[in-house]
C-alpha positions in Angstrom: 84.4 85.3 130.6 83.0 82.6 132.8 83.2 82.1 136.7 84.9 78.6 135.4 87.7 80.3 133.4 88.8 82.8 135.4 89.3 80.1 138.5 91.9 78.2 135.8 93.5 82.1 135.3 93.2 83.3 138.5 95.4 83.7 141.0 97.9 86.7 139.8 97.4 90.4 141.1 97.1 94.2 139.8 95.2 96.1 142.4 96.1 99.5 144.0 97.2 99.4 147.2 94.9 99.9 150.1 95.5 101.3 153.6 96.3 98.6 156.0 92.9 97.5 158.0 95.0 96.4 160.9 98.2 98.1 162.5 99.9 94.8 163.6 100.3 94.1 159.9 103.1 94.8 157.9 103.7 95.1 154.0 105.1 91.5 152.9 105.3 91.3 149.1 104.4 93.9 146.6 103.8 92.7 142.3 106.9 92.5 140.4 105.9 94.9 138.1 103.4 97.0 136.4 102.1 94.9 133.2 100.6 96.5 130.2 97.2 96.2 127.8 95.5 95.2 131.3 92.0 97.0 132.8 90.8 96.6 136.6 87.1 95.2 135.8 85.6 94.5 139.0 86.4 93.7 142.7 86.1 89.9 143.0 83.0 88.5 144.7 83.5 87.6 148.8 82.2 84.1 148.6 84.4 83.3 145.7 86.8 80.5 146.7 90.8 80.5 146.4 93.2 77.9 147.0 95.4 79.8 149.5 99.0 77.9 149.8 101.2 79.5 152.4 104.9 79.2 152.0 106.7 78.5 155.4 110.1 80.1 156.0 112.6 77.0 155.3 115.7 76.1 157.8 119.2 76.9 157.2 118.6 78.6 154.0 121.8 80.2 154.5 123.8 77.1 154.4 122.7 76.1 151.0 125.1 77.6 149.0 128.0 76.3 151.6 126.2 72.8 151.6 125.9 72.9 147.6 129.9 74.1 147.4 130.7 70.9 149.6 129.6 68.6 147.1 130.3 70.8 144.2 133.4 72.1 144.9 136.8 70.3 143.2 139.1 71.7 146.3 136.2 70.1 148.5 137.1 67.1 150.4 133.7 65.7 149.8 133.1 67.0 146.4 131.2 64.7 144.6 129.5 63.0 147.8 125.8 64.2 147.0 123.3 64.3 149.6 120.0 62.0 149.9 116.7 63.5 149.8 116.0 62.2 153.5 118.8 64.3 154.0 117.9 67.7 152.6 114.3 67.2 153.6 115.5 66.9 157.2 117.9 70.0 156.5 115.7 72.6 155.0 112.3 71.6 156.8 110.4 74.6 158.7 110.8 74.4 162.5 108.1 73.6 164.8 108.1 76.9 165.8 107.4 78.5 162.4 104.7 75.7 161.8 102.8 76.8 165.4 103.4 80.6 164.4 101.4 80.6 161.1 99.1 78.0 162.6 97.9 79.8 165.4 97.6 83.3 163.5 95.2 81.9 160.9 93.1 79.9 163.7 93.1 83.2 165.7 91.4 84.8 162.9 88.2 82.3 162.7 90.0 79.7 160.3 88.8 76.5 161.8 92.1 74.4 162.5 90.5 71.4 160.2 90.7 73.2 157.2 94.5 73.6 157.2 96.8 71.1 155.9 100.3 70.6 156.3 102.6 69.6 153.4 104.6 66.4 154.3 107.4 68.1 154.3 106.0 70.4 156.6 107.1 73.3 154.2 103.5 74.6 152.9 100.2 75.1 154.8 97.0 74.7 152.3 93.9 76.6 152.9 90.7 77.3 151.0 89.0 80.4 151.7 86.7 82.4 150.7 87.8 85.9 149.3 86.4 87.7 152.0 88.7 85.8 154.3 91.6 86.2 152.4 91.2 89.8 152.1 91.0 90.4 155.7 93.5 88.0 156.8 96.1 89.4 154.2 94.9 93.3 154.1 94.2 93.0 150.4 92.3 93.5 147.9 91.3 91.1 145.0 90.2 92.6 141.5 89.4 91.0 138.0 91.5 92.4 135.8 90.9 92.0 131.7 92.7 91.9 128.8 91.7 93.5 125.4 91.5 90.0 124.3 89.3 89.0 126.8 91.1 87.0 129.3 90.4 87.5 133.2 92.9 86.6 135.9 92.3 87.7 139.6 94.5 88.8 142.6 96.0 91.9 144.7 98.5 94.5 144.3 100.3 93.8 147.6 99.5 92.1 150.8 100.6 92.5 154.3 100.9 90.0 157.6 101.1 90.6 161.5 104.9 92.0 162.1 105.3 88.9 164.4 104.2 86.3 161.4 106.4 87.7 158.8 109.6 85.9 160.0 107.8 82.8 159.6 106.2 83.4 156.1 108.6 83.1 152.8 105.4 84.0 150.6 101.6 83.3 150.0 99.9 82.9 146.8 97.6 83.0 145.0 98.6 87.4 145.4 100.3 89.4 143.7 102.0 87.6 140.4 101.4 88.8 137.2 103.0 87.0 134.2 100.7 86.8 131.2 102.2 88.1 128.0 98.7 88.4 125.7 98.4 89.2 121.7 100.3 89.0 118.7 103.8 90.0 119.5 103.6 87.9 122.7 103.7 84.9 124.9 100.0 83.8 124.8 99.8 82.0 128.3 97.6 80.4 131.1 99.4 80.6 134.5 102.6 79.6 133.0 102.0 77.9 129.8 105.7 78.0 128.8 104.8 75.7 125.7 102.2 78.0 124.1 103.5 79.4 120.8 104.9 83.2 120.5 107.5 84.6 118.6 109.1 86.1 121.3 110.2 82.4 123.0 111.7 79.3 121.4 113.9 79.2 118.2 114.0 81.3 115.4 113.5 79.7 112.6 115.4 81.0 109.3 113.6 81.6 105.9 116.6 79.8 104.0 115.7 76.5 102.5 118.2 73.8 103.1 119.0 73.6 99.0 122.3 71.6 99.5 124.0 68.3 101.6 126.0 69.4 104.1 129.6 68.7 104.8 132.2 69.7 107.3 132.7 72.8 104.7 129.5 74.0 105.1 129.3 74.3 109.2 129.3 77.9 109.1 126.1 78.2 107.2 125.0 74.7 108.1 125.2 73.2 111.5 125.1 69.2 112.0 126.1 66.6 114.7 129.5 65.9 112.9 130.0 70.1 112.6 129.5 69.9 116.6 131.7 66.8 117.2 134.9 68.5 115.0 133.9 71.9 116.8 133.9 70.7 120.2 136.5 67.6 119.6 133.9 65.4 120.5 134.8 61.5 120.1 133.3 59.3 122.7 130.4 56.7 122.6 128.6 55.8 125.7 129.2 52.6 127.7 127.6 52.6 130.7 124.2 54.0 129.2 122.5 51.4 132.1 123.9 53.9 135.2 123.5 57.2 133.2 120.5 59.5 132.5 119.7 62.6 130.5 116.6 64.5 130.4 114.8 67.0 128.3 112.1 69.1 129.6 109.2 70.2 127.0 106.1 72.0 127.7 102.7 71.4 126.1 101.6 71.9 123.5 105.1 71.8 122.4 105.8 68.6 121.2 108.4 66.5 118.9 106.8 65.1 115.5 108.1 61.1 115.4 108.4 61.6 111.3 110.7 64.6 111.8 112.8 62.5 113.8 113.5 59.5 111.6 114.0 62.5 108.9 116.9 64.0 110.5 118.1 60.5 111.9 117.9 59.0 108.3 120.4 61.6 107.3 122.5 62.5 110.2 122.7 59.6 112.7 121.1 56.4 111.1 121.2 54.2 113.5 118.6 56.3 115.9 115.8 55.9 112.7 113.1 54.6 114.8 114.1 55.4 118.2 112.2 57.7 120.4 112.8 59.1 123.7 111.5 57.7 126.6 108.3 59.4 127.8 107.0 60.9 130.9 104.0 62.9 131.1 103.8 65.2 133.7 100.6 66.2 134.9 98.3 65.0 132.8 101.1 66.0 129.6 100.2 64.6 126.3 102.9 64.7 123.3 100.3 65.9 121.0 100.1 65.8 117.3 96.9 67.9 116.3 98.7 71.1 116.2 101.8 70.6 113.7 104.1 73.9 112.5 107.1 75.4 113.5 105.8 77.2 116.6 104.3 73.8 118.1 106.8 71.4 117.1 110.3 73.7 116.4 111.8 73.7 120.0 110.9 70.0 120.8 112.0 68.6 117.8 115.8 70.7 118.0 116.1 69.6 121.4 115.5 65.9 120.6 117.4 65.6 117.3 120.9 67.2 118.8 120.3 65.1 122.5 119.7 62.2 121.4 122.2 62.3 118.3 125.2 63.5 120.3 124.6 61.1 123.4 123.3 57.8 121.3 123.3 55.2 122.7 121.9 56.7 125.6 118.5 57.0 126.2 117.3 60.3 126.5 114.3 61.1 128.8 111.4 63.8 127.9 109.7 65.5 130.6 106.8 66.3 128.9 105.1 68.5 131.2 101.6 70.3 131.6 98.3 69.4 129.9 96.3 70.9 126.7 93.9 72.8 129.5 96.4 74.6 131.8 100.1 73.8 130.1 102.9 74.5 132.7 105.6 76.6 134.1 109.3 75.6 135.6 107.8 74.4 138.7 105.6 71.6 137.3 108.8 69.8 136.0 110.3 70.0 139.2 107.2 68.4 140.9 108.3 65.0 139.0 111.8 65.0 140.3 110.8 65.9 143.8 107.2 65.1 145.5 107.8 67.5 148.3 107.6 70.5 145.8 104.6 69.7 144.9 101.0 71.7 145.2 99.8 70.6 148.9 103.1 69.2 149.2 105.4 71.8 147.8 106.2 74.9 146.0 103.8 75.5 142.6 103.5 78.7 142.1 99.4 79.2 140.9 100.2 82.3 139.1 103.0 80.7 136.9 102.6 76.6 137.0 99.5 74.5 136.4 97.7 73.7 138.9 96.4 70.1 139.6 94.5 68.1 139.6 92.7 70.7 137.2 89.0 71.0 135.7 90.5 68.8 133.0 91.1 65.4 135.0 94.9 66.0 134.7 96.4 64.0 138.0 99.2 65.9 139.7 103.0 64.4 139.1 104.8 64.1 142.4 107.7 62.8 142.5 107.2 60.1 140.1 110.7 60.0 138.6 114.0 60.0 140.3 116.2 63.3 139.4 118.1 63.0 136.1 122.0 63.2 136.4 121.3 65.8 133.7 118.4 67.9 132.7 118.3 70.4 129.7 115.7 73.7 129.4 115.3 75.7 126.6 112.3 77.3 128.2 112.6 80.9 130.2 110.9 84.3 131.4 111.7 87.7 131.9 113.1 88.0 135.7 111.4 91.4 135.9 108.2 88.7 135.6 108.6 86.8 138.5 108.7 88.1 142.7 112.0 88.2 144.7 110.1 85.7 146.9 109.3 83.2 144.2 112.1 83.3 142.0 114.3 82.9 145.2 112.3 79.8 146.4 112.7 78.1 142.9 116.2 79.1 143.1 116.7 77.6 146.1 115.4 74.2 144.8 117.8 73.7 141.8 120.4 74.1 144.2 118.7 70.9 146.3 118.9 69.1 142.9 122.4 69.9 142.4 123.2 68.6 146.0 121.4 65.4 144.7 124.0 65.1 141.8 121.9 66.8 138.8 123.5 69.3 136.6 120.4 71.5 135.7 121.0 73.2 132.1 119.3 76.9 131.3 119.0 78.7 128.1 119.3 82.2 128.3 117.3 83.6 125.8 117.9 84.9 122.2 117.4 88.9 122.9 121.2 90.2 124.5 120.5 91.9 127.7 116.3 92.6 126.6 113.5 90.3 127.5 111.2 88.5 125.5 109.8 90.3 122.3 113.6 92.8 122.9 111.6 94.7 125.4 113.8 96.5 128.0 112.6 98.0 131.6 112.0 101.3 132.8 113.9 102.9 135.6 111.1 101.3 137.8 111.9 97.9 136.2 108.6 97.8 135.0 108.7 96.5 130.9 107.7 98.6 128.5 108.9 98.9 125.3 112.3 98.2 122.6 113.1 102.4 123.8 113.7 101.5 127.5 116.9 101.6 128.8 117.5 99.1 131.6 118.4 95.8 130.5 116.0 92.6 131.3 117.7 89.3 132.3 116.3 86.3 132.3 115.0 83.8 134.6 116.1 80.9 135.5 119.2 81.5 133.9 119.8 84.2 136.5 119.5 81.6 139.4 123.4 81.2 140.7 122.5 77.3 140.9 121.8 76.4 137.5 124.2 76.3 134.5 123.0 79.2 132.0 124.2 78.7 128.5 124.9 81.6 125.8 124.9 81.4 122.3 128.3 81.3 120.0 128.3 81.0 116.2 131.0 79.8 113.4 131.8 82.9 111.8 130.6 83.0 107.9 133.6 82.1 106.0 135.4 80.2 108.8 135.5 76.8 109.6 135.1 74.5 112.8 139.0 74.9 113.3 138.8 78.5 113.2 137.8 80.6 117.2 134.0 81.3 117.1 132.7 84.6 118.3 129.5 85.4 120.3 126.5 84.7 118.3 125.2 87.4 116.2 123.0 85.9 113.4 119.3 86.5 113.9 119.5 86.3 117.6 121.8 87.0 120.0 123.2 85.5 122.9 121.4 86.3 126.1 123.3 87.7 129.4 123.9 90.3 131.6 123.7 90.9 135.5 120.6 89.7 137.7 118.5 92.1 139.7 117.6 89.7 142.0 120.8 86.9 142.8 123.5 88.2 144.8 126.9 87.3 142.6 127.7 83.6 144.0 131.2 83.0 145.4 132.6 80.7 142.7 132.3 83.3 140.0 133.3 86.0 142.1 136.9 86.2 140.8 135.7 86.3 136.8 132.9 88.4 137.2 134.9 90.8 139.2 137.9 90.8 136.9 135.5 91.4 133.8 133.9 94.6 136.2 137.0 95.8 136.7 138.5 96.0 133.5 135.3 96.8 131.7 132.9 98.3 133.5 135.4 100.8 135.4 134.6 103.7 134.4 131.4 101.8 133.1 130.2 103.0 129.2 126.7 102.2 130.4 123.6 104.8 131.7 123.4 104.7 135.7 121.2 102.6 136.3 121.1 100.7 133.0 122.2 97.0 134.8 122.6 96.3 138.3 126.2 97.3 138.9 126.1 96.9 142.3 129.5 94.5 142.2 127.5 91.7 143.7 125.4 90.9 141.1 124.8 87.0 139.5 126.6 87.4 136.3 125.1 85.3 133.1 125.7 82.9 131.3 128.3 80.4 132.9 129.7 78.7 129.5 128.1 78.8 126.0 127.7 76.5 122.7 126.6 76.9 119.4 123.4 78.8 118.3 123.3 79.4 114.7 122.1 77.5 111.5 121.2 74.3 113.5 119.2 71.8 110.9 116.5 70.3 111.8 113.9 67.9 110.5 110.8 70.2 110.9 107.3 69.2 109.8 108.3 66.9 107.0 111.4 69.0 106.0 114.5 70.2 106.7 114.8 74.1 108.2 117.5 75.7 110.0 117.3 77.2 113.2 118.4 79.8 115.7 118.6 80.0 119.6 120.3 79.3 122.8 117.2 76.6 122.4 120.2 74.9 120.4 122.9 75.4 123.0 121.7 74.5 126.0 120.8 70.9 124.7 124.2 70.3 122.9 126.2 71.6 126.2 124.0 69.2 128.4 124.7 66.3 126.1 128.5 66.6 126.6 128.0 66.8 130.3 125.9 63.8 129.8 129.1 62.1 128.3 131.2 63.4 130.9 128.9 61.4 133.1 129.2 58.3 131.7 132.9 58.0 131.6 132.9 58.5 135.2 130.3 56.1 135.9 132.1 53.7 133.6 135.1 54.5 136.2 133.2 53.6 138.9 132.2 57.2 140.1 129.3 59.7 140.5 127.6 61.7 138.3 129.0 65.5 138.3 126.2 67.1 139.5 126.5 70.6 139.9 129.3 72.1 137.8 129.5 75.9 138.1 132.8 76.2 140.4 134.0 73.8 138.2 133.5 76.3 135.4 134.8 79.0 136.5 138.0 77.2 138.3 141.0 78.7 136.5 142.8 75.3 136.5 140.1 74.1 134.0 140.4 77.1 131.8 142.5 75.0 129.1 139.6 72.9 128.6 137.1 76.0 127.3 137.4 78.2 124.0 137.7 81.5 125.3 135.7 83.8 123.2 136.3 87.0 122.3 134.8 88.0 119.1 131.2 89.3 118.9 128.4 90.8 121.5 125.3 91.3 122.1 123.1 94.2 121.7 122.0 96.9 124.4 119.1 98.4 125.4 116.9 102.0 124.1 117.1 103.6 120.8 120.7 101.7 120.0 118.8 98.4 121.0 115.6 99.5 118.3 118.4 99.9 115.4 120.2 96.8 115.9 116.9 94.8 116.0 116.3 96.0 112.6 119.9 95.5 111.4 119.9 91.9 112.6 116.6 90.3 111.8 117.7 92.1 108.0 117.4 88.6 106.0 120.2 90.1 104.2 122.4 91.2 107.0 123.6 87.6 108.5 126.6 88.7 110.4 128.9 91.6 111.6 132.5 91.1 112.6 133.5 92.6 115.9 135.2 95.8 114.1 131.9 96.1 112.1 129.8 96.0 115.0 131.5 98.6 116.5 131.4 100.6 113.6 127.8 99.6 113.8 127.1 101.4 117.5 129.4 104.7 116.2 127.6 104.8 112.9 124.1 105.1 115.2 125.9 107.7 117.5 126.3 110.4 114.6 123.1 110.0 112.8 120.9 110.0 116.1 123.1 112.6 117.7 123.1 110.4 120.9 125.8 110.6 123.6 128.8 108.5 122.6 127.9 106.7 125.8 124.6 105.5 125.1 125.8 104.7 121.5 128.3 102.0 122.6 125.5 100.4 125.3 126.6 97.1 124.1 127.7 94.1 125.9 131.2 92.5 124.3 132.5 89.4 124.0 136.2 89.6 125.4 139.2 87.5 127.1 138.1 85.6 130.2 134.6 85.6 131.5 132.0 87.5 129.9 128.2 88.6 130.2 127.7 87.5 126.4 129.6 84.2 126.1 130.8 83.0 129.8 133.9 81.3 130.1 134.0 80.2 126.5 132.7 77.1 124.8 134.1 73.3 125.8 137.0 71.5 124.1 135.0 68.4 125.0 138.4 66.1 124.9 140.1 68.2 127.2 137.0 68.7 129.4 136.8 65.1 129.4 139.7 64.1 131.0 139.7 66.7 133.1 136.5 66.1 135.2 137.1 62.2 134.3 140.1 62.6 137.0 138.2 64.4 139.5 137.5 62.0 142.6 
């Protein structure tokens, strides 16, 4: 592999820890998990230049949840009085002692002061340094790792910093992250190329052809805009579109096709024929039309057809992120909304996010757009693939967006408690196979400062007037408990009530999930995720996934924001405290049917069953019968055979607090200050 290629995919780490060369150094960070199918090839050349970023510990992070709740809790006297960007920078900028201490460490280690660059928000110090210099600074060894496909990347297994410096450093990169999945059944990516085609990510397409004209009588087999309006009592036309904003994030090479939009709108929303989203191209992004297939167009077509269809005439902003060279990760779309989070000026992670400018000449997009009032993102990664430092730093940025008045909506994934490709974790929280036992939660949905949306379905034979169940057709609503983030105060009562009623005693194996009693539970809410009709590559298709649920729920919040803005009020911003407040419970349809599969041998059997095209649905009763049948067939312990999460009364880690009744939700949310 050419060195030029390594420079694009370097910056993730997998080497054996080496003995400390300096007694004053202490371990600061190590890789999140052991990857598979990679071989350590060789040491990185000593003169290889690494673009180092030293993330400085921010001030007042202990106050971040309290500050967010002060503008988000319905019980707060300052509800809705969102902060300004200047107030956030002033509040969270590292103190001068931190800046001076890290600078002194680098200079005393032989780095000349004129090589250091401080970001304008004082959050990061940038240094281009040789491998030899970095290894000496961090007591680390950088190696080249090679995949069987020929892809190479470089990084270290762990790194250390002087004990006196540790309290001033949040994280350093490139160092330990390793987030690549290469192969026929995995997500191929460079850095954080989240848009690269994969059978493990994105919506799932049914092989069934759309052969009839859908009506409200067929919503159990074909979801349309009218089905959703009837299902959730959506009867509202925006009137304050000039004041409102709604963004949908897509990662290149995922892209919509104009012909697909028009095909869909011609049949289901004729006034939108010829209408396109407002494209904001981030970090050299293109809305590519060269690669055309469901793998390249399915996600974007789905998101935009339903976001635009439900909120018309509201203009939808397409946040197309990443170029065709590097792709992009979650931090890159944050760049466009917050210049202080950019590389050199913020928090991009070169292991998981495209670093711009890049070899293709794509410029960085920093602070080019005011944060939309609502942003919908139907992408994710296994939480285990992110280090705690990286995930926490990014999660805090979502909190800041909430403080600014933005609702950030993420889908929770389509594999129940498993990760991409139905992979669970081993006892050391490393990814392995579907036979592993430990739940594999999804990030960023596991971040307590985003709104995580799971999936439901209209049960076969039911109507839009009947209760929905958790999605059990083709996909399973992602949910569970974070291994990184603690339980947020706003959900404590609901999650604790669920744990007391359904996890005491626990029906799961010891260590199978984070049952500490203080783990962030998700999803927060749900919306339908089964049998969506979309226009795709010139014809109609049926798709499934929380990829549909997220933009649908985000669309409803956008409509509510419109009503608030028309009444002279502000956008809702971070809505989770509202979702969990018992006062607003009547505005949600509690989901008490269905569940999501567990991990281990049970999961493997359920994968085969539920991916069978002849098995589209199991009722709650049949779900449990199926679990018990597996138990008797395989002679497992009864505890392990029932390691499934199920929807129950109240909040649950399958469908959250339920699905929205828009008419009721509009009334109560509009009445807030």
